[in-house]
Backbone as numpy.savetxt, mean C-alpha at the origin, in Angstrom:
# Nx Ny Nz CAx CAy CAz Cx Cy Cz
21.19 18.50 -6.87 19.93 18.75 -7.58 18.82 18.94 -6.55
18.17 20.09 -6.55 17.14 20.40 -5.56 15.83 19.71 -5.90
15.02 19.55 -4.89 13.72 18.89 -5.04 12.63 19.89 -4.70
11.66 20.01 -5.57 10.55 20.94 -5.36 9.25 20.16 -5.20
8.41 20.62 -4.30 7.08 20.02 -4.13 6.13 20.73 -5.08
5.57 19.99 -6.01 4.66 20.56 -7.00 3.22 20.56 -6.47
2.41 21.42 -7.02 0.97 21.43 -6.75 0.24 21.05 -8.04
-0.62 20.05 -7.95 -1.30 19.56 -9.14 -2.81 19.67 -8.95
-3.53 19.61 -10.05 -5.00 19.70 -10.01 -5.58 18.44 -9.38
-6.75 18.58 -8.77 -7.39 17.45 -8.10 -7.67 16.30 -9.06
-7.97 16.62 -10.33 -8.30 15.57 -11.30 -7.12 14.64 -11.58
-5.91 15.05 -11.20 -4.75 14.20 -11.43 -4.84 12.91 -10.62
-5.62 12.92 -9.55 -5.79 11.69 -8.77 -6.35 10.56 -9.59
-7.30 10.86 -10.47 -7.85 9.85 -11.37 -6.81 9.44 -12.40
-6.02 10.40 -12.87 -5.00 10.11 -13.88 -3.97 9.13 -13.35
-3.61 9.24 -12.08 -2.62 8.31 -11.52 -3.12 6.88 -11.60
-4.39 6.68 -11.31 -4.96 5.33 -11.37 -5.06 4.87 -12.82
-5.51 5.75 -13.70 -5.63 5.40 -15.12 -4.27 5.07 -15.71
-3.26 5.89 -15.42 -1.92 5.66 -15.95 -1.34 4.34 -15.42
-1.65 4.02 -14.16 -1.14 2.78 -13.58 -1.69 1.56 -14.31
-2.98 1.54 -14.56 -3.56 0.41 -15.28 -3.07 0.36 -16.73
-2.85 1.53 -17.32 -2.33 1.57 -18.68 -0.93 0.99 -18.77
-0.06 1.38 -17.84 1.30 0.86 -17.83 1.32 -0.63 -17.49
0.45 -1.04 -16.58 0.34 -2.46 -16.24 -0.05 -3.27 -17.47
-0.99 -2.76 -18.24 -1.42 -3.47 -19.45 -0.31 -3.62 -20.47
0.59 -2.62 -20.55 1.67 -2.67 -21.53 2.82 -3.58 -21.06
2.94 -3.79 -19.75 4.02 -4.61 -19.20 3.43 -5.64 -18.23
2.38 -6.31 -18.67 1.61 -7.18 -17.78 2.46 -8.30 -17.19
3.18 -9.02 -18.03 3.96 -10.16 -17.54 5.07 -9.70 -16.60
5.75 -8.64 -16.98 6.84 -8.15 -16.15 6.37 -7.73 -14.77
5.28 -6.99 -14.70 4.79 -6.55 -13.39 4.21 -7.71 -12.59
3.63 -8.70 -13.27 3.14 -9.89 -12.56 4.29 -10.64 -11.90
5.40 -10.78 -12.64 6.58 -11.44 -12.06 7.15 -10.60 -10.92
7.14 -9.29 -11.10 7.64 -8.40 -10.05 6.81 -8.54 -8.78
5.50 -8.65 -8.93 4.63 -8.80 -7.76 4.91 -10.11 -7.04
5.10 -11.18 -7.80 5.42 -12.47 -7.19 6.76 -12.40 -6.46
7.72 -11.68 -7.04 9.02 -11.50 -6.40 8.86 -10.82 -5.05
7.89 -9.93 -4.95 7.64 -9.22 -3.69 6.84 -10.07 -2.72
5.86 -10.82 -3.22 4.94 -11.54 -2.34 5.56 -12.78 -1.72
6.41 -13.47 -2.46 6.96 -14.73 -1.94 7.73 -14.53 -0.64
8.71 -13.62 -0.57 9.39 -13.42 0.72 8.47 -12.88 1.80
7.48 -12.07 1.41 6.54 -11.55 2.39 5.74 -12.67 3.02
5.26 -13.61 2.19 4.49 -14.75 2.71 5.36 -15.66 3.55
6.62 -15.83 3.16 7.53 -16.65 3.96 7.76 -16.03 5.34
7.91 -14.72 5.37 8.08 -14.03 6.66 6.82 -14.17 7.52
5.67 -14.05 6.87 4.40 -14.16 7.61 4.25 -15.53 8.26
4.81 -16.56 7.64 4.69 -17.92 8.17 5.53 -18.16 9.41
6.48 -17.28 9.70 7.30 -17.45 10.88 6.46 -17.25 12.15
6.67 -18.06 13.17 5.87 -17.91 14.39 6.20 -16.62 15.13
5.18 -16.07 15.77 5.27 -14.90 16.63 5.66 -13.62 15.90
6.89 -13.51 15.45 7.37 -12.26 14.87 7.16 -12.18 13.36
6.69 -13.27 12.75 6.53 -13.30 11.30 5.68 -12.18 10.72
4.44 -12.03 11.19 3.60 -10.95 10.64 4.20 -9.57 10.82
4.91 -9.36 11.93 5.53 -8.06 12.15 6.69 -7.84 11.18
7.52 -8.88 10.98 8.64 -8.76 10.04 8.16 -8.51 8.62
6.96 -9.01 8.30 6.44 -8.82 6.95 6.24 -7.34 6.63
6.00 -6.53 7.67 5.82 -5.10 7.43 7.11 -4.45 6.95
8.27 -5.07 7.23 9.54 -4.54 6.76 9.55 -4.46 5.24
8.80 -5.36 4.59 8.80 -5.42 3.14 8.02 -4.27 2.50
7.20 -3.57 3.27 6.34 -2.54 2.70 7.08 -1.47 1.93
8.11 -0.91 2.53 8.85 0.16 1.88 9.68 -0.32 0.68
10.41 -1.44 0.76 11.12 -1.93 -0.43 10.20 -2.29 -1.59
9.00 -2.80 -1.29 8.06 -3.12 -2.37 7.61 -1.86 -3.08
7.29 -0.82 -2.31 6.91 0.46 -2.90 8.03 0.98 -3.80
9.26 0.92 -3.31 10.40 1.39 -4.10 10.61 0.52 -5.32
10.51 -0.80 -5.17 10.72 -1.70 -6.30 9.76 -1.43 -7.44
8.49 -1.20 -7.13 7.52 -0.90 -8.19 7.79 0.47 -8.80
8.26 1.42 -7.99 8.59 2.73 -8.53 9.76 2.64 -9.50
10.78 1.87 -9.13 11.94 1.68 -10.01 11.50 1.02 -11.31
10.65 0.00 -11.21 10.19 -0.71 -12.40 9.31 0.18 -13.26
8.45 0.99 -12.64 7.57 1.87 -13.41 8.38 2.90 -14.18
9.39 3.47 -13.54 10.21 4.46 -14.22 10.99 3.82 -15.37
11.47 2.59 -15.16 12.16 1.89 -16.23 11.22 1.59 -17.39
9.99 1.16 -17.08 9.02 0.84 -18.13 8.66 2.09 -18.95
8.52 3.22 -18.28 8.21 4.46 -18.98 9.36 4.90 -19.88
10.57 4.45 -19.56 11.74 4.77 -20.38 11.93 3.76 -21.50
10.98 2.82 -21.62 11.05 1.84 -22.68 11.82 0.58 -22.35
12.23 0.44 -21.10 12.98 -0.74 -20.68 12.03 -1.82 -20.19
12.46 -3.09 -20.21 11.62 -4.17 -19.69 11.54 -4.13 -18.17
10.46 -4.65 -17.63 10.31 -4.77 -16.18 10.94 -6.09 -15.76
11.87 -6.03 -14.82 12.59 -7.22 -14.39 12.43 -7.42 -12.88
12.55 -8.66 -12.46 12.48 -8.96 -11.02 13.59 -8.25 -10.26
14.71 -7.99 -10.93 15.84 -7.33 -10.28 15.50 -5.93 -9.82
14.46 -5.33 -10.39 14.05 -4.00 -9.94 13.64 -4.01 -8.47
13.09 -5.14 -8.02 12.68 -5.24 -6.62 13.88 -5.35 -5.69
15.02 -5.74 -6.25 16.21 -5.99 -5.43 17.27 -4.92 -5.62
16.93 -3.79 -6.25 17.94 -2.80 -6.59 18.81 -2.36 -5.41
18.25 -2.13 -4.21 19.12 -1.70 -3.09 20.14 -2.76 -2.69
19.90 -4.03 -3.08 20.81 -5.11 -2.69 21.82 -5.44 -3.76
21.68 -4.85 -4.94 22.57 -5.18 -6.05 23.94 -4.56 -5.85
24.99 -5.19 -6.42 26.33 -4.60 -6.34 26.33 -3.21 -6.98
27.04 -2.32 -6.36 27.10 -0.95 -6.87 26.07 -0.02 -6.28
25.13 -0.56 -5.50 24.14 0.30 -4.85 24.81 1.15 -3.79
24.34 2.38 -3.65 24.91 3.32 -2.70 24.71 2.78 -1.27
25.79 2.48 -0.54 25.63 1.91 0.81 24.96 2.86 1.79
25.19 4.17 1.63 24.57 5.14 2.54 23.05 5.16 2.34
22.63 5.13 1.08 21.19 5.13 0.82 20.57 3.79 1.19
21.31 2.71 1.02 20.83 1.40 1.45 20.60 1.40 2.96
21.55 1.97 3.71 21.41 2.04 5.17 20.23 2.92 5.57
20.03 4.03 4.85 18.90 4.91 5.15 17.58 4.21 4.87
17.54 3.43 3.78 16.32 2.68 3.46 16.03 1.64 4.53
17.08 0.99 5.02 16.90 0.02 6.09 16.36 0.69 7.35
16.89 1.86 7.68 16.38 2.60 8.85 14.91 2.97 8.65
14.57 3.34 7.41 13.17 3.68 7.12 12.27 2.47 7.35
12.73 1.29 6.93 11.95 0.06 7.14 11.76 -0.21 8.62
12.81 0.00 9.40 12.73 -0.25 10.84 11.76 0.72 11.50
11.84 1.99 11.11 10.93 3.00 11.69 9.49 2.69 11.32
9.25 2.31 10.06 7.90 1.98 9.62 7.35 0.79 10.39
8.17 -0.26 10.51 7.72 -1.45 11.23 7.44 -1.14 12.69
8.30 -0.35 13.31 8.09 0.02 14.71 6.82 0.84 14.89
6.56 1.75 13.93 5.35 2.57 14.02 4.09 1.73 13.89
4.10 0.82 12.92 2.94 -0.07 12.73 2.74 -0.95 13.96
3.84 -1.50 14.46 3.76 -2.36 15.64 3.23 -1.58 16.84
3.66 -0.33 16.98 3.19 0.50 18.09 1.69 0.72 18.05
1.17 1.02 16.86 -0.27 1.22 16.72 -1.03 -0.07 17.02
-0.54 -1.19 16.48 -1.22 -2.47 16.69 -1.21 -2.88 18.16
-0.09 -2.68 18.82 0.00 -3.03 20.24 -0.92 -2.15 21.07
-0.99 -0.86 20.73 -1.87 0.04 21.47 -3.33 -0.34 21.29
-3.70 -0.66 20.05 -5.09 -1.05 19.79 -5.43 -2.34 20.51
-4.51 -3.31 20.49 -4.74 -4.60 21.16 -4.87 -4.41 22.67
-3.99 -3.57 23.22 -4.03 -3.35 24.67 -5.30 -2.64 25.10
-5.74 -1.67 24.32 -6.92 -0.90 24.68 -8.22 -1.63 24.33
-8.17 -2.41 23.24 -9.38 -3.11 22.81 -9.67 -4.35 23.60
-8.62 -5.15 23.85 -8.74 -6.34 24.68 -9.89 -7.25 24.30
-10.76 -7.50 25.27 -11.87 -8.43 25.11 -12.85 -7.98 24.03
-13.05 -6.67 23.90 -13.99 -6.16 22.90 -13.55 -6.52 21.49
-12.26 -6.39 21.22 -11.75 -6.77 19.90 -11.91 -8.26 19.64
-11.67 -9.07 20.66 -11.83 -10.51 20.51 -13.28 -10.86 20.21
-14.22 -10.19 20.89 -15.63 -10.45 20.63 -16.02 -10.05 19.20
-15.45 -8.93 18.72 -15.73 -8.50 17.36 -15.15 -9.50 16.35
-13.97 -10.03 16.64 -13.37 -11.04 15.77 -14.21 -12.31 15.76
-14.72 -12.70 16.91 -15.58 -13.89 16.98 -16.88 -13.66 16.20
-17.40 -12.44 16.27 -18.63 -12.13 15.53 -18.39 -12.22 14.02
-17.20 -11.81 13.58 -16.88 -11.87 12.15 -16.73 -13.31 11.67
-16.24 -14.19 12.56 -16.01 -15.58 12.17 -17.26 -16.44 12.29
-18.20 -16.01 13.09 -19.42 -16.80 13.30 -20.28 -16.84 12.04
-20.93 -17.96 11.85 -21.82 -18.14 10.70 -23.30 -17.99 11.08
-23.56 -17.65 12.33 -24.94 -17.55 12.81 -25.48 -16.14 12.63
-26.57 -16.03 11.89 -27.24 -14.75 11.73 -26.46 -13.77 10.88
-26.88 -12.50 10.95 -26.27 -11.44 10.15 -25.09 -10.83 10.89
-23.96 -10.62 10.16 -22.76 -10.08 10.80 -23.01 -8.68 11.36
-23.76 -7.85 10.63 -24.01 -6.48 11.08 -24.72 -6.49 12.43
-25.68 -7.39 12.59 -26.41 -7.49 13.86 -25.45 -7.92 14.98
-24.60 -8.92 14.69 -23.65 -9.39 15.70 -22.65 -8.29 16.06
-22.17 -7.57 15.04 -21.21 -6.49 15.30 -21.83 -5.37 16.12
-23.06 -4.99 15.79 -23.74 -3.93 16.55 -23.94 -4.33 18.00
-24.17 -5.62 18.23 -24.33 -6.09 19.61 -23.02 -5.91 20.38
-21.89 -6.19 19.72 -20.58 -5.99 20.36 -20.35 -4.52 20.65
-20.67 -3.65 19.67 -20.49 -2.21 19.87 -21.39 -1.69 20.99
-22.57 -2.27 21.13 -23.48 -1.83 22.20 -22.91 -2.18 23.57
-22.25 -3.34 23.66 -21.65 -3.74 24.94 -20.37 -2.96 25.24
-19.71 -2.50 24.19 -18.43 -1.79 24.36 -18.49 -0.48 23.58
-19.10 0.58 24.12 -19.29 1.84 23.39 -17.99 2.49 22.91
-16.91 2.25 23.61 -15.65 2.88 23.21 -14.95 2.19 22.05
-15.46 1.05 21.62 -14.79 0.29 20.57 -14.81 1.03 19.24
-15.92 1.69 18.93 -16.00 2.45 17.67 -14.94 3.55 17.63
-14.81 4.26 18.75 -13.82 5.35 18.81 -12.41 4.79 18.65
-12.15 3.64 19.29 -10.83 3.02 19.17 -10.52 2.63 17.74
-11.49 2.05 17.05 -11.28 1.64 15.66 -11.09 2.85 14.75
-11.87 3.90 15.01 -11.70 5.13 14.22 -10.33 5.75 14.46
-9.90 5.76 15.72 -8.59 6.33 16.05 -7.46 5.52 15.41
-7.60 4.20 15.43 -6.56 3.36 14.82 -6.54 3.55 13.31
-7.72 3.71 12.71 -7.76 3.98 11.27 -7.08 5.30 10.94
-7.34 6.32 11.78 -6.68 7.60 11.59 -5.17 7.50 11.74
-4.71 6.66 12.66 -3.27 6.48 12.86 -2.63 5.84 11.64
-3.31 4.87 11.06 -2.75 4.21 9.86 -2.78 5.14 8.65
-3.80 5.99 8.56 -3.82 6.98 7.49 -2.65 7.93 7.64
-2.38 8.36 8.86 -1.25 9.25 9.12 0.07 8.58 8.72
0.22 7.31 9.05 1.44 6.59 8.66 1.56 6.50 7.15
0.44 6.31 6.46 0.47 6.26 5.00 0.93 7.59 4.42
0.45 8.68 5.01 0.85 10.02 4.53 2.35 10.23 4.71
2.86 9.83 5.86 4.28 10.04 6.16 5.19 9.18 5.28
4.78 7.95 5.04 5.68 7.00 4.37 5.37 6.83 2.88
4.35 7.51 2.35 3.89 7.26 0.98 5.02 7.43 -0.04
5.72 8.55 0.01 6.79 8.82 -0.95 8.18 8.61 -0.36
8.25 8.25 0.90 9.53 8.22 1.60 10.57 7.29 0.96
10.20 6.07 0.52 11.25 5.21 -0.06 11.93 5.83 -1.28
11.16 6.47 -2.14 11.74 7.10 -3.33 12.60 8.30 -2.96
12.17 9.04 -1.94 12.93 10.21 -1.52 14.26 9.79 -0.90
14.27 8.71 -0.16 15.51 8.20 0.42 16.43 7.67 -0.67
15.87 6.87 -1.59 16.70 6.17 -2.56 17.15 7.06 -3.72
16.25 7.86 -4.25 16.58 8.66 -5.43 17.11 10.05 -5.09
16.76 10.57 -3.94 17.15 11.94 -3.60 18.09 12.03 -2.41
18.42 10.88 -1.82 19.39 10.87 -0.74 18.93 11.53 0.54
17.62 11.65 0.74 17.13 12.26 1.97 17.24 11.29 3.15
17.39 11.84 4.34 17.36 11.02 5.54 15.95 10.62 5.89
15.81 9.77 6.89 14.49 9.26 7.25 13.54 10.39 7.65
13.96 11.24 8.57 13.09 12.33 9.04 12.73 13.28 7.91
13.71 13.64 7.08 13.45 14.56 5.98 12.50 13.96 4.95
12.65 12.66 4.69 11.77 12.01 3.71 10.33 11.96 4.21
10.16 11.73 5.50 8.81 11.69 6.07 8.16 13.07 5.99
8.95 14.11 6.28 8.42 15.47 6.20 8.07 15.82 4.75
8.95 15.50 3.81 8.70 15.82 2.39 7.47 15.09 1.87
7.32 13.83 2.27 6.16 13.05 1.84 4.87 13.66 2.36
4.85 14.00 3.65 3.65 14.61 4.25 3.35 15.96 3.61
4.38 16.76 3.34 4.18 18.07 2.74 3.60 17.94 1.33
4.11 16.97 0.56 3.62 16.78 -0.80 2.15 16.38 -0.80
1.77 15.51 0.11 0.37 15.07 0.16 -0.53 16.20 0.66
-0.04 16.98 1.62 -0.84 18.09 2.13 -1.09 19.12 1.03
-0.06 19.47 0.27 -0.23 20.45 -0.79 -1.10 19.94 -1.93
-1.22 18.63 -2.04 -2.01 18.04 -3.12 -3.15 17.18 -2.55
-3.69 17.64 -1.42 -4.72 16.85 -0.74 -5.96 16.65 -1.59
-6.27 17.61 -2.48 -7.40 17.42 -3.37 -7.17 16.26 -4.33
-5.97 16.20 -4.91 -5.64 15.11 -5.83 -5.64 13.77 -5.11
-5.12 13.74 -3.88 -5.09 12.47 -3.14 -6.48 12.06 -2.66
-7.35 13.02 -2.41 -8.73 12.68 -2.07 -9.42 12.03 -3.28
-9.23 12.61 -4.46 -9.80 12.04 -5.68 -9.18 10.68 -5.97
-7.88 10.57 -5.74 -7.15 9.31 -5.93 -7.74 8.22 -5.04
-8.00 8.55 -3.78 -8.58 7.58 -2.85 -9.97 7.16 -3.29
-10.77 8.12 -3.76 -12.11 7.80 -4.24 -12.06 6.93 -5.49
-11.08 7.19 -6.34 -10.93 6.38 -7.56 -10.62 4.93 -7.20
-9.72 4.72 -6.24 -9.41 3.36 -5.84 -10.58 2.71 -5.10
-11.34 3.50 -4.36 -12.54 2.96 -3.73 -13.52 2.46 -4.78
-13.63 3.22 -5.88 -14.49 2.80 -6.97 -14.01 1.51 -7.62
-12.70 1.36 -7.77 -12.15 0.13 -8.34 -12.45 -1.06 -7.43
-12.31 -0.86 -6.12 -12.59 -1.94 -5.17 -14.06 -2.31 -5.17
-14.94 -1.32 -5.26 -16.37 -1.60 -5.30 -16.73 -2.35 -6.58
-16.07 -2.01 -7.68 -16.30 -2.72 -8.94 -15.89 -4.18 -8.82
-14.75 -4.43 -8.14 -14.30 -5.80 -7.94 -15.27 -6.57 -7.06
-15.79 -5.91 -6.00 -16.78 -6.57 -5.14 -18.06 -6.87 -5.89
-18.48 -5.95 -6.76 -19.68 -6.18 -7.56 -19.48 -7.35 -8.51
-18.29 -7.45 -9.09 -17.99 -8.56 -9.99 -17.99 -9.88 -9.24
-17.46 -9.86 -8.01 -17.48 -11.07 -7.19 -18.91 -11.50 -6.89
-19.75 -10.53 -6.55 -21.16 -10.84 -6.30 -21.87 -11.36 -7.52
-21.55 -10.80 -8.69 -22.20 -11.23 -9.93 -21.80 -12.66 -10.30
-20.57 -13.04 -9.92 -20.10 -14.39 -10.25 -20.48 -15.43 -9.21
-21.01 -14.97 -8.08 -21.34 -15.90 -7.00 -22.32 -17.00 -7.43
-23.41 -16.67 -8.17 -24.31 -17.76 -8.59 -23.62 -18.79 -9.48
-22.63 -18.34 -10.25 -21.93 -19.26 -11.14 -21.04 -20.22 -10.36
-20.40 -19.73 -9.30 -19.46 -20.56 -8.54 -20.07 -21.16 -7.29
-21.25 -20.69 -6.89 -21.94 -21.30 -5.77 -21.70 -20.66 -4.43
-20.64 -19.90 -4.26 -20.37 -19.25 -2.98 -19.47 -18.04 -3.20
-19.55 -17.02 -2.34 -18.69 -15.84 -2.49 -17.21 -16.18 -2.33
-16.91 -17.19 -1.49 -15.52 -17.56 -1.28 -14.90 -18.11 -2.56
-15.64 -18.99 -3.25 -15.11 -19.57 -4.50 -15.02 -18.50 -5.58
-16.01 -17.60 -5.63 -15.96 -16.51 -6.61 -14.76 -15.61 -6.36
-14.49 -15.31 -5.08 -13.32 -14.49 -4.75 -12.04 -15.19 -5.13
-11.99 -16.51 -4.93 -10.79 -17.28 -5.31 -10.59 -17.27 -6.82
-11.68 -17.36 -7.57 -11.57 -17.34 -9.02 -11.05 -15.99 -9.53
-11.36 -14.92 -8.78 -10.93 -13.58 -9.17 -9.60 -13.19 -8.53
-8.94 -14.14 -7.87 -7.68 -13.83 -7.21 -6.63 -13.25 -8.15
-6.48 -13.78 -9.37 -5.51 -13.16 -10.30 -5.83 -11.69 -10.59
-7.12 -11.37 -10.70 -7.51 -9.98 -10.94 -7.17 -9.13 -9.72
-7.40 -9.67 -8.53 -7.08 -8.96 -7.30 -5.58 -8.67 -7.21
-4.77 -9.65 -7.57 -3.32 -9.47 -7.52 -2.85 -8.41 -8.52
-3.44 -8.43 -9.72 -3.07 -7.42 -10.72 -3.51 -6.03 -10.26
-4.65 -5.96 -9.56 -5.09 -4.68 -9.01 -4.10 -4.18 -7.96
-3.55 -5.12 -7.18 -2.53 -4.75 -6.20 -1.30 -4.18 -6.89
-0.89 -4.81 -7.99 0.25 -4.31 -8.75 -0.03 -2.90 -9.29
-1.24 -2.69 -9.80 -1.60 -1.36 -10.31 -1.58 -0.32 -9.20
-1.97 -0.72 -8.00 -1.94 0.21 -6.87 -0.52 0.68 -6.60
0.42 -0.26 -6.57 1.82 0.12 -6.33 2.36 0.99 -7.46
1.97 0.68 -8.69 2.42 1.50 -9.82 1.87 2.91 -9.70
0.63 3.03 -9.28 0.01 4.36 -9.17 0.73 5.22 -8.14
1.35 4.59 -7.13 2.11 5.36 -6.15 3.28 6.08 -6.82
3.87 5.43 -7.84 4.95 6.11 -8.56 4.44 7.33 -9.30
3.29 7.22 -9.94 2.77 8.36 -10.70 2.45 9.53 -9.78
1.97 9.23 -8.57 1.72 10.32 -7.61 3.03 10.97 -7.21
4.06 10.16 -6.99 5.38 10.70 -6.67 5.90 11.57 -7.81
5.82 11.06 -9.03 6.37 11.77 -10.18 5.67 13.11 -10.39
4.39 13.17 -10.10 3.64 14.42 -10.25 3.96 15.41 -9.14
4.08 14.91 -7.93 4.16 15.81 -6.77 5.59 16.16 -6.36
6.54 15.26 -6.64 7.86 15.45 -6.07 9.02 15.28 -7.03
8.83 14.62 -8.13 9.96 14.24 -8.96 10.61 15.44 -9.62
11.90 15.31 -9.88 12.62 16.33 -10.61 12.37 16.16 -12.09
12.90 17.03 -12.90 12.59 17.05 -14.32 12.98 15.78 -15.05
13.94 15.05 -14.52 14.38 13.83 -15.20 13.42 12.68 -15.09
12.38 12.79 -14.24 11.44 11.70 -14.05 10.25 11.86 -14.97
10.01 10.82 -15.79 8.89 10.86 -16.74 7.61 10.47 -16.06
6.53 11.12 -16.41 5.22 10.78 -15.87 4.30 10.19 -16.92
4.65 10.32 -18.16 3.86 9.75 -19.28 2.48 10.37 -19.39
């Protein structure tokens, strides 16, 4: 079965976000359990000394795939189950595709680690000073940060370059888990197909990014509005943690809708 890269209207970017929240609302408990199934092992890996945070990046691709599997099942009228997150590990799973997915996880983790190591090596003392400025409670953070940037003029360029590198990684790996698992593509082919799909639909993905930016700004505004009630922004943010987690689930679900619009074959429902 061949795979075609579709071209969609820019307004579809908003639809992906809207559809994600709609599906989340219809299967709220199931997706909440699915998110916990994903977060628990990730947090356990993060707690490991030295290599823990790096190993946690291995979970990125399986989590994306798990939510895509669950979203497609939900659209077909099936319940969302925690087992959707573990599909590559279940008996009967294609061993070749499981191995390809594992290779994809390794490549993703190595790429992220490479960017982080490069930024740390090049940033050095400047990054540490910026981190100290963020943690300090004295004065305004913007003033402290600008002072660090003034002492280290190249720090802004480094941060912009690292942001660009992570955006590039997102483009390459955005649809890759589904392409490996559902279409049997190899790692290199899945990265190329993912990048090609996003490039051909860059208008929709630009609108999609703006839509999620709007959702995040709405959450920040809600946190600020609740601050007088709870006494501090930290407590207000903690009170809204369940909302933040559900927003994270909706984000992963929306990735499936973008895949289904841009790359899926006729058998994949988009609702």
